[in-house]
VOLO-719226 format. One record per residue: residue in three letters; x, y, z of N, C-alpha, C in turn. Coordinates in steps of 0.05 Angstrom, whole numbers, plus 5000, padded with zeros to 4 digits. Layout:
# VOLO-719226
AlaXYZXYZXYZ;...
# end
This chain:
# VOLO-719226
Met516949144965518849094944520848884953;Phe521548714935523448494943525048414919;Phe527648414923529548334902530748064910;Gln530147854895530747584905533647524910;Ser535447654896538347594900539347704927;Arg537647834942538447944968538147744991;His537447494985536847295006539047285027;Leu541547275019543747235038543947475056;Ser543747715045543947965061541647975081;Ile539247895072536947905089537247705112;Leu538247465106538547275128540547375148;Phe542647505139544547625158543247825176;Leu541648005164540248205180538448065201;Ala536947865192535147725210536647605233;Ser539047515229540547395251541347595272;Leu541147855266541848055286539548115305;Val537148025297534848085314534747885337;Ser535047985362535347805384533547855408;Ser532248085409530548135433527948265425;Ser525848215441523248325434522748585449;Pro521648795434521049045448518249035460;Phe516948795461514248785470513948585493;Pro515148635516514848445538512048485551;Gly511248285567508848315583506248315568;Ile506148165545503748165529501348045543;Lys501847835559499547715574498247915592;Asp499948065608498848265626497348485610;Tyr498448555587497248765571494448675562;Leu494248425552491648335542489548315564;Glu490348245588488448235610487448515616;Ala489348715615488548995620486649095598;Arg487149015574485449095551482548985555;Lys482348745564479748625568478148775589;Ala479548875610478149015631477449295624;Ala478749415604478249685597475949715578;Pro474449935578472249975559473350005531;Pro471849915510472849945483472950235475;Pro474750315456474950585447472350665432;Ala471750925431469351015418469250935389;Ser471550945376471750865348473750645345;Ala472850405339474550165338474250035311;Pro476349885302476149745277473949525278;Lys472849475255470749265253471549035234;Ala473049105213473948905194476249005179;Leu477848825167479948915149479948745124;Tyr481148865103480848745076483548765061;Phe484148555046486348565027485748355005;Ile487448334985486948144963488847904966;Ser487847664958489547424959491547444936;Asn490847574914492447594890493347314880;Asn491847104886492246844874491446854845;Ala491846634830491046624802488146694799;Glu486446584816483646674818483446874841;Asn483547124835483747324856481347334874;Ala481747424899479447444918480047654938;Ile477947764950478247954973478147784998;Val480047825015480147695041479047895061;Ala477047825076475847995097476147855124;Leu477347995143477647885170476048045190;Ser474847915210473448055231475348175251;Val474548395263476248525283474448575308;Gly475448485331473948535356474348815366;Lys472748895385473049165396475649215410;Asp477048995417479749015429481949025407;Gly481049035382483049045360484048785350;Met483248565363484348305356482848185332;Leu484348045314483147925290481847655296;Gly479847605280478447345281477847235254;Ala476047035253475446895229474447085207;Gly474846985182474247155159472947015136;Thr472747145114471547035090473347095066;Ile472846935045474246975019472047014998;Thr472247234983470247304962471647334936;Pro471147164916472547194890471947464877;Thr473947574864473547834851472447804822;Gly472647564811471947524784474247584765;Gly476547664776478947724760481247544769;Lys483547604757485947434762488147594776;Gly489447464794491847574807494347514790;Ser496547624797499047574783501447674799;Asn503847634788506247734801507947884781;Glu509348094790511548194775513747974774;Val515648004757517647794753520547914754;Thr522447744761525247804758526347624736;Val527547734716528647584693531547534698;Thr532347274699535047194703535846994681;Asn537847064665538646884643536346804625;Gly534646994620532346944602530046804614;Thr530146744640527946604654526546804673;Ala523946824670522347004687521446854712;Val522246944735521446824761519547004775;Pro517146914784515247084798516447204823;Asn515947454828516947594852515247524876;Thr516547454897515247414923517247504944;Pro516347604967513547624977512147884969;Asp513348054953512048294944511348264915;Ala509048144910508248064883507848304864;Leu506848524875506148754857507948994860;Ala509648994880511449224885509949484885;Ser507749484901506049724902504749754929;Gln503549984933501750034956499050124944;Gly496850044957494250144948492849964928;Ser493149694930491849524911488949474919;Val488149564943485449544953484749814965;Arg482349924960481550174972478650144983;Leu478150255006475550255019474550535021;Val472150585009470850855009467950815015;Gly467050925038464250885046463750585050;Asn461650485036461050195038462050045014;Leu463850164998464950034974467849954978;Ile468549714967471249614967472049584937;Phe474349704930475449684903477949504904;Ala478149324885480449144885481449104856;Ile484049134852485249094826485648794820;Asn485548724795486148454785488448474765;Pro490948464774493148514756493448304733;Gly492648054738492947854718490947874695;Ser488648004700486648034679486348334671;Ser487948504683487948794677485148914679;Asp483948864702481348994706480949054736;Leu478649174742478049274770475349174778;Ser475149074803472648984814471749174837;Val469149194840468149354862465849194876;Phe465849214903463949074920462649264939;Ala460149204946458749344968458749154992;Met459249255015459149095039456449115053;Asn455748905066453348905082453849045108;Pro452549275114453249435138452849275164;Lys451049075163450648915187452648685190;Asn453848615167455848405166458048485146;Pro460048625154462048725135463748515123;Leu463448265131464948045118463347935094;Ser460848025091459147945069459248155047;Leu460448085024460848275003459248204978;Ile458048404966456448364942457748504919;Gln458448364898459748484875457848644858;Leu458648884851457049064835458049044806;Gly456648884790457348854762459848684758;Lys460648654734463048504727465548684729;Pro467948564732470348724731470548884705;Arg471549134708471749304685474649324675;Pro475149284649477949314638478949594643;Thr481549614650482649874657483850024633;Asn483849894609485050014585488050044587;Gly489249904606492149884609492849604616;Asp495349554621496349284628497349274657;Phe496549064671497649004697497249224718;Pro494749294725494249494746495349394773;Val496649584787497849514813496849684836;Thr495549914830494750094851492450264841;Leu490850374860488650544852488150754873;Gly487050984864486151194882483151244877;Val481751304899478851344897478151614909;Ser476551764894475552024904472552004908;Glu471651994932468751984938467452244930;Lys468752464934467752734928467152754898;Asn468852644881468552664852467452414839;Ser466752214855465751954845467551854823;Leu470151854829472251784809474251584821;Val474851374805476851184813478951184790;Cys481451204797483651204778485650984785;Val486650844764488350614767491050664755;Gly493150574769495850584758496550314746;Asn496950314719497650074704500650064700;Ser501949844706504849834707506049644687;Gly504449534668505449344648506349484622;Ala506149334600506949444574505449694567;Leu502849694571501149934568500950064596;Ser502850234602503050344629501850624630;Gly500750704653499750974656497250974674;Ile495751194672493451234689490851234672;Ser488851094682486151104670484151124692;Cys481751234686479851294707477051224698;Ala475251174718472451114713470751244734;Lys468351314728466351404747465251164762;Phe464151214786462850994801460551104817;Cys458750924825456650994844456150754862;Ser454950814885454750604906452650394899;Ser450950444879448850254873449450084849;Thr450750204829451250054804454149984799;Gly455950094815458850034812460250204792;Leu461850084775463750224758462550284730;Gly463350524719462950574691465350484675;Asp465350544649467650474633470050644639;Phe472350534636474850694640475350864615;Asp476551094620477251274598479851194586;Ala480751354566483251294552485651314571;Leu487651144566490051134583491751384579;Arg492651504601494551724601497251594603;Pro498751564582501051384581503451484597;Phe504851294610507351354623509751254607;Asn509351074588511450974570513950884586;Leu513550694604515650594621517450384607;Gly516550304583518150094569518149834583;Gln515849774597515649524612514449304595;Thr514349064608513048834596510548764612;Thr509048564603506848464619507148164622;Pro507548064647507748224672510348384673;Pro510348594689512748764690515148624702;Ser517448704693519948614705520548814728;Gly520348714752520548884775522748794794;Pro522948934816521049124827521449414818;Phe523549474803524149754796522749834771;Asn522950094764521750204739518850124736;Gly517250224755514350164754512750344772;Ile510150344769508450494786508250374813;Ala508350534834508350434861505750504876;Asp504650744873502450824889500951054875;Ser498251034873496551244863494451314884;Phe494051564889492051644909491351934904;Phe489052024916488152294913489252464937;Ser489652714931490552904952488352924973;Glu489053034996487153055018484553195010;Asp484753414994482353554985481153444959;Glu482353224949481353074926481453244900;Ser483253444899483453614876485453514856;Met487053314863489053214845489652924851;Leu490552774830491452494833494452504833;Ile495652364853498552354856499452074853;Thr501552034838502551764833505651764836;Thr506651564850509551524853510351314833;Val512651364819513751184799516651124807;Lys517250864811519850774820521850794798;Gly524250904805526450894786528050644789;Asn530350634775532250424778534250484800;Met535450284812537450334832539950444819;Pro541550614833544150694822545850454817;Ser547750484798549450254791551450204813;Ala552749974812554649894833557050084834;Asn557750214812560050394812559350674821;Gly556850714830556050964841554851164822;Ser554751104796553651284776550651294779;Ala549451514770546551554773544951344760;Ala542451304770540651114758539951194730;Ser539550984713538851044685536051164683;Phe534351094702531651204704531151284733;Pro530951544738530751634766528051614779;Gly525951544764523251544775522151824777;Phe519551844785518452114787515852104804;Met514952344811512352394823510552524802;Ser508252404797506452504776503952624790;Val503152854779500752994790498853064767;Phe496352974769494253044750492153204765;Pro491253434754489053574767486353444762;Val484453484779481653404774480153644763;Asn479053624739477553834727474653824734;Ala473354054734470554064742468653914723;Gly469353884697467653754678465153914672;Asn463053774665460553914660458253774673;Gly455853864669453453754682452953464674;Val454053384651453553104642455752924653;Thr458252994650460452824657461252844686;Gly460853074699461853124726464853144726;Pro466053154749469053184751470552964736;Gln472653044723474252854708477252914714;Leu478852704712481752744714482752874689;Gly484753064693485853204671487153024650;Ser487453114626488652964604491652944609;Ala492952794591495852754593497353024592;Ser496353214577497653474575497653634600;Thr495953564620495853714645497653594666;Glu498953374661500553234681503153404687;Val503953404712506553514721508153294733;Arg510653254722512453054733514853184745;Thr515653074768518053174782519652934792;Ser522352954788524152764800525752904821;Pro524752924846526053084866528852984873;Pro530853154874533553074882533552934909;Gly535052714911535152574936533252334937;Thr531552304916529852064915530851884893;Gly529851634893530651444873528651234867;Val527551114888525550894885523150964902;Leu521751184894519351274909517351054910;Phe516051024933514250804936511750894951;Gly510850754972508350814986508451104997;Thr506151234995505951515002503151575013;Val502851745033500251825044500252125050;Pro498052265045497852545053497952565084;Ile499352775093499452835122497052995129;Pro495252895146492653035151493053325161;Gly491653505148491653785156494253935151;Ala496153815137498753955133498554155110;Lys500254355111500454555090501954445066;Asp501654585043503254525019502954235009;Asn500554125014499953855005502253665014;Ala503053685039505253525049504553225049;Leu506453065042506152775040508352635056;Phe507652415068509752245080510352025060;Val512852015052513651835030515751625039;Thr515651395026517851205030519451195004;Asp521951105007523651074984525550844990;Ala525350634974526850384979529850434978;Leu530650664967533550724964534750794991;Phe533150925009534351015035532550985059;Gly529951005056528151005080525651155075;Ala525351395087522851535085523351835089;Gly521251995085521552285088518952425083;Ile519152685079516852865074517153005048;Met515053025033515053155007512753355006;Thr513153574993510953764989510453794959;Ile508053894952507253944925506354234923;Ser507654384906507054674903504154714894;Gly502754894907499954954899499755064871;Lys501755204862501555324835502755144813;Ser505255074816506554924795506054624796;Lys505054524819504654244824507254074824;Ala509554214826512054074827512553974855;Ala513753734857514353604883517153674892;Ala517453704919520053754930520353584956;Leu522753474959523353324983524353515005;Thr522853535027523553725048524853595072;Ala524553335075525853185096526552905086;Arg529052835090530052575080531352425104;Thr530252195111531252045135532051765127;Pro534751715126535651445121534951265146;Ile534251015140533650825161535950625161;Ala537450615182539850435184538950145181;Gly540349995164539849715161537449645144;Gln536149855133533749795117534549665091;Met532749495080533149355055531249455034;Ala528649495042526649575023524349705038;Thr524749945048522550095062520650205041;Cys518250095041516450145018513550215025;Trp512650175050509850215056509550395081;Val507350555081507050745102504150785109;Thr503550835134500950925143501351135164;Ile499251285170499351495191497151425211;Ser497851425236495951385258494951655268;Leu492251685268491051925279491151925309;Val491651695322491851685351494551765361;Ser496651655350499351725358500351975343;Lys498952045321499752275305502652235295;Thr503251995286505951925276505551745251;Ala507651715235507751535213509051275220;Phe508251065207509550795211510250685184;Val512650585181513550475156514550185160;Thr514350025138515149745140517149675118;Asp518449455122520549355103519949055098;Val519748985073519048705066521348515073;Ala523748615076526048445079527348465107;Val526248635124527148655152524648665170;Asn524548485189522148455206522048675227;Ser521248915218521349145236519149335230;Leu518449505249516549725246518049985255;Thr517950185238519350435244517350655247;Glu517350795270515551015275516951285271;Met515651475257516951715249515251965254;Asp516652185258515252445264514152565239;Leu511652665240510352785217511353065210;Ser512653195229513553465224516453475213;Thr518153305225520953305218521853065201;Gly520252855201520952615187522952445202;Lys523752525226525752375241524552125254;Ile526351935259525451685271524851725301;Ile522551635309521751645337522651385351;Lys522151155338522950905350522950695328;His524950515329525150295310524750035326;Tyr522549895319521849655333522749405317;Leu524649255328525449005315523748785327;Leu522548625310520648415319521948145320;Thr520947975338521947705341519647505340;Asn517647555323515347385321515647165300;Gly518047145287518546945268517747015239;Asn516647255235515947345208518447425193;Phe518247425167520547505150520847805147;Gly518547935144518448225142515548305139;Met514948555134512148645131511948825107;Thr509448825095508948985071506749185077;Asp504449155064502249345067501349365095;Leu500749615104499749655131497749875131;Glu496049885151493950085153493250135183;Ser492750385189491950445217488950445219;Gly488050395243485150395249484750445279;Gly483950685287483550745315486250705330;Asn486150545351488550505368490550305356;Phe490050205332491549975323492750025295;Ile494949865290496149845264496049555256;Tyr495349505231495149235220497149215196;Ala498949025198501048995178501048715166;Leu501148695140501248435126504048325125;Ser504348065131506847935130506447675113;Val507547685089506847475069508747235071;Ala507647005066509246755067511546765047;Val513746655055516146645038517146365037;Pro517446245013518345965012520945915027;Glu520845715044523145625060523945825082;Lys522446045085523146245105520846295124;Gln518346315113516046365130513746205118;Ala512646025134510745825123508045945117;Ala507046125133504346225131504246535128;Thr502146625115501646915113500247005138;Met501247225150500347325176499447615174;Val497847705193497447985198498348045226;Thr500148235229501148305256499748555265;Val498748545290497148765301498748905323;Phe498849175322500149345341498249535354;Asp498549575380496949775395498650025398;Val497650255389499150505391497650705409;Ser495850605425494150785441495750945462;Gly498150855469499750995488501151245478;Gly500951295452502151525440504851465427;Pro506251665418508751625403510751455419;Gly512051265406514151105418513150875436;Thr510550815435509550605454508250375439;Ala508750335414507450115399507949845412;Lys505849685414506149415426504849215407;Gln506349005400505148785385503248635403;Ile500748605394498748465411497748205398;Gln498348175372497447925358499147885332;Asn499547635326500747565300499047345289;Tyr497047425273494847255265495347105239;Glu495146835240495446675216492846675200;Ile492946745175490546775159489346515149;Gly491046335138489946085127488246145103;Met486045985100484046025078485246015050;Gly487545895047488745875020490246125012;Val490646315031492146555025495146495028;Ile496646535006499446455005501246695002;Gly503346664986505346874985504947094965;Asn502447134956501847354937500247574948;Ala499247544973497347734984498348024984;Gln496548214979497248494976495048674987;Gly495848924994493849125002493049105032;Met491749315042490749315069488949555073;Gln486449495081484549705087483049625113;Val482249825129480949775154478249925155;Leu476149775162473449885166473049955195;Met472250195201471750285229468850245236;Arg468350215263465650175272464150445271;
# end
């Protein structure tokens, strides 16, 4: 998430960053070369260019976690940006074009990618011998809503659901299979956000849609408006939406529940709910959530009522827009990023407390979408006019456990990828 009028505040924060927490990188890399590769290592990573002619960007990953050359595969759909309207003029938002998490999802050998500018979804099968080679399965399918920004995929239920954040906002779903791709999307379950197409962002919009760990429900975070300058409550507080997955019948198979089955909660203490991930193996459907209003925390969803509750709330000092999160199964910790502060924050999965805050000095402006893969974390850092010339992916090694993250690479993507790139998924070997 990025609000353009914050430029001056952001530059001030950036001026405070003066030392690197990652000394001795040359020695580290030599040691990595001498060590045997981990049993499960990343093989490739994927995100979308979100340019006018949208494409999936695929980068190779060595056994040491380092990024290499990649490919660009057109999705057949169009990218776009949310906008900020000032004095009647709509200006495209950068570097967070969609103000969302989860614009790309990887399930099995399938890659799903949204096309916000054409309001449809593309699906590709990867070549298992060459994961940079992608084959599109059919044409992009219209989502029956406007401006999709995020999607959740349930392999168990062969179901993909999309969060549409434009004038026709809400959730729509389609069945899929690994050989033929997508079916038609069903009717939109409306959210009635009163938005435009493209949306006026980054507030008052869908941020993240995903399935629970057991794939029995679809969870969606919806961003509210910021509180007013005089301290009064936000006009729209945002909410957490939960839809159950119904068993269906022998013909249709599992289906997402109708609009009447949705449960919405606006948990006290939240305001701009954003990127969220299930905490593996946790009770009460526990989720690690980010909120651009204050930082991050832990939320639970009641097994009976499906109501959401904030159980841990952790402000991050100096944060501007903490919006994206991933969980490392190696360090067993969460990592969050901020588009407007070049930092990585590591947090405890039980208490939500900060373990370590890493301020970076690699010249990037900030980081957005990120994903863990084995011993590594991969974070997207998008080009910003007059601030950051190129779009990068920053790679961190977390194999040492909590509090030991080391930046090992800051990879320039090139290939025509500019300031609109979104999403992040990692394929393991």
